[in-house]
N, C-alpha and C positions, 0 to 999 in steps of 0.2 A: 545364511540366506534360510535356512530347514524352520529355525526357530519363527522365523516373517510368516511363512506359509503355514505354519501350525497355529500361528497364534490368528490369522485372517480368517483360514477356515473356523476355528473358536467364536471369533466374532460373527461371523457370517451364520453360524448354527444357532447361536442364540439370540439373534436377528429374526431368523426364521420362526422359532421354536414360540419368541412373544409375538411375531406377527399372525402367525396361526391361533394362538391363543387368544388375540386381540380378534381374530375376524369368528371365531368361534363364539365369543361374548356377543360380538354385533347381530351375528345370524340370531342366535336365542334370544336378543332381547328386541331385532325386529318380527321375529316370530311371536313373541308374547304379545308383542302392541295386537296381532293379528289375531290373535285365542282371544285374549281380554277387552281388548276394544276394536276390534275388528276393524282395524287400519291396516292396511296391506299395502307394506313399503316396501319396495324391492323382491318381489316375491321368487323370482328365477335364482336371486343370488342367495336368499333365505333357503330355498331346497337346496341348490351347490351345496350350501356348509354342512346342512342338517345330512344328508345324503352321504357328503366326505368324510363327515366326521360322527357318523352314527353311533358307532359304541363309545366314543373318549366320553361323547356330550349325556348319552345316558349315564356315564359313572360320573360323570363330573356336576349333573345339574343337584342331585341331595345335596351336593354341597353348596350350592345358591338356595337352600329351602324348598328346592322344588321337587315335585316330582317325578321318579323317571321316565316314566309314560308323556310326561310334557315334549316330550324331542318328537313322542307318537301324534301326541293330539296335534300338534303346530304342522306335522307333516299332512295329515289329513285337513288340516279346515282351510292351509294354503294351495293345497291338490284342488279341493273341492274348489276356491274360486277360480284359480287358474285357468280350469277347464269346463267351469261352468257354462260361458258363455256358447261354445264349439259342442257342449253337451245337448244344451238345449235344441240346436238347430238338429240333431238326428231325431228319425222318426224310430218311435217306439218299435216298431219289428227290425230295427238295427240295433236296437238294444237287449242285454242280458241284465239278469238280476237274477242277483248271488247271495243265497241264504248260508249261514255258516250249522251243522249239523246240532250244535248244541242248544240251538234254540226249539227242537221238538222234545216233545215231552218222552220221561223214562220208558211209556209201554209204544212209544211209536214203531209202528206197523211196514215203515216203508221200506224199500229193499235198495242193496245197495247194487249200482251199476258201475258200466267205465265212465259216467260223467256224473257222478254222483247217485243221490238217494231218490227212490221214484217216491214224491208224496201221494197217498194214497185219501187225502184230502178228510181225513178219518175226525177232525172238527177239535183234536186233544191240544194242540198248541195255535201260536201265531200265525203259523206258516201258511197254513190253507187258506186264510183269509185274505191275507197278501199276495199271494201267488193268484189267487182267482182274480183279485183285482187287476191286477201287473197283464197276465194273459188276455183277459178283455179287452187292454190297451192294445195288445200286441208284441207284450216282450218275450223273450226266452226265462223260464227261469229252472234255476238249478238249486240244489242242495246240496253243499260238498263239506267231505272229511277234514280236507285242507286245501293250502294254496297250489299242491303239486295239480290238483283237478282242474284249478281256475288256468291254469299256463294251457291245460289240455283244450276247454274249453275255449277258451280264445284261440290258439293254433287250430282249432276244428272251423269254429263260425265265424272269426274272425270280425267280431262286429264295432260299430264304431261310436257304442257308448256300450258304459259297465256301470253297475250302482252294486256296491258291494255291502253286504253288513259284517262286523265280524270284530274281535276285540280290538285294541289299539295297535297291538304292534302288526299281528297277523294284517290288518286294513291298512297300515300305512305303507308296508313294505308291498304289499299284492297288488294296491293304488300306481305303486313305482313301477313295478315289473309290466303290468298293464298297460301302463301311458306310454310305455316304450313301446309298444304295436300299435300305434298309432290309434290309440282309443280314448276317448274321454270319457272321464272314471268323476263317478262321486262317491263319498262313501259316506256313512251311518256307524259310527262306534256302539259297542255293547254299551248299557249301562250298569252292567251287572255281568262280569265275566267268570271263567268257570268251564267245566266241560259237561256238566247238565245242566238242563233249568236257568239258561241265562236268560236277562230281560234288554228290551229295546224300546226305544220311542218310535211306537208303530204310528203316530200322525206325522213323524221326521219323514220317515221312509214313503208312507202314501206322499206326501209333499213333494219328495223327492222324487218319485214315480213321473208325476204328471208336469214337472218343468219343461218348458217351452211348449207344453200341449193343451194348451187353454183353450184353443179353438178347435184343437182334432177330435176329430170323429172317429170312435172304433170303429172296426172295422164287422160287417155282419158274422163274417168269419175268420178265427185268427188268422193273422200273417203268419204265423210260427207254427209251428209244432209243438208238442208237447215232450216236456222231458223225458216222460215215458217210451213214445213212441221212437223218440230219438237216442235211447237209450236200449232198448228190447232186443 
């Protein structure tokens, strides 16, 4: 009797392992379609598989000839598509724009406060240019050293929309956590990653800033406070 129990248990365990492996492959395949072919099939299923088996998939991807960060690329792409419609319906003064500190110039004079770095608009990096455009529309703009600052910002301001820029892994995981707070997310991954002097597609950021705002007229006075006044 005991032998039959262990034999059945062994078969169930083997079946479970095979089933999980198949689901991982299916989720990865559908995710690749979203990234490479822009075909979105069962997006919620894809995210469930990617989020549930995040670390195993990252370890497994190189064995299929894929880069490890493909899992994060898929997560960003699918989240962008899933949240696009709701993000477009939010007003700019209900949105936040979050930069990583690695985009700033090595000689950046910005000071660190509780909600991130306070940009002095010195013009040494691309942040000041994009920040000015975003604040003109009504966005709250933040420059953060890490994802813990994003959690604090979302908790304090409760935005309905969030546009983030970061490296693939940080962006994917932060989009996941932010979306759990009933906030529609959009993300732009860095073209060049690292600790300093990273690079990003400026045109993509500017395009996402204006999603759903084709007929929107910016207020004469910004509808939100600047990050400096909020953090001082």
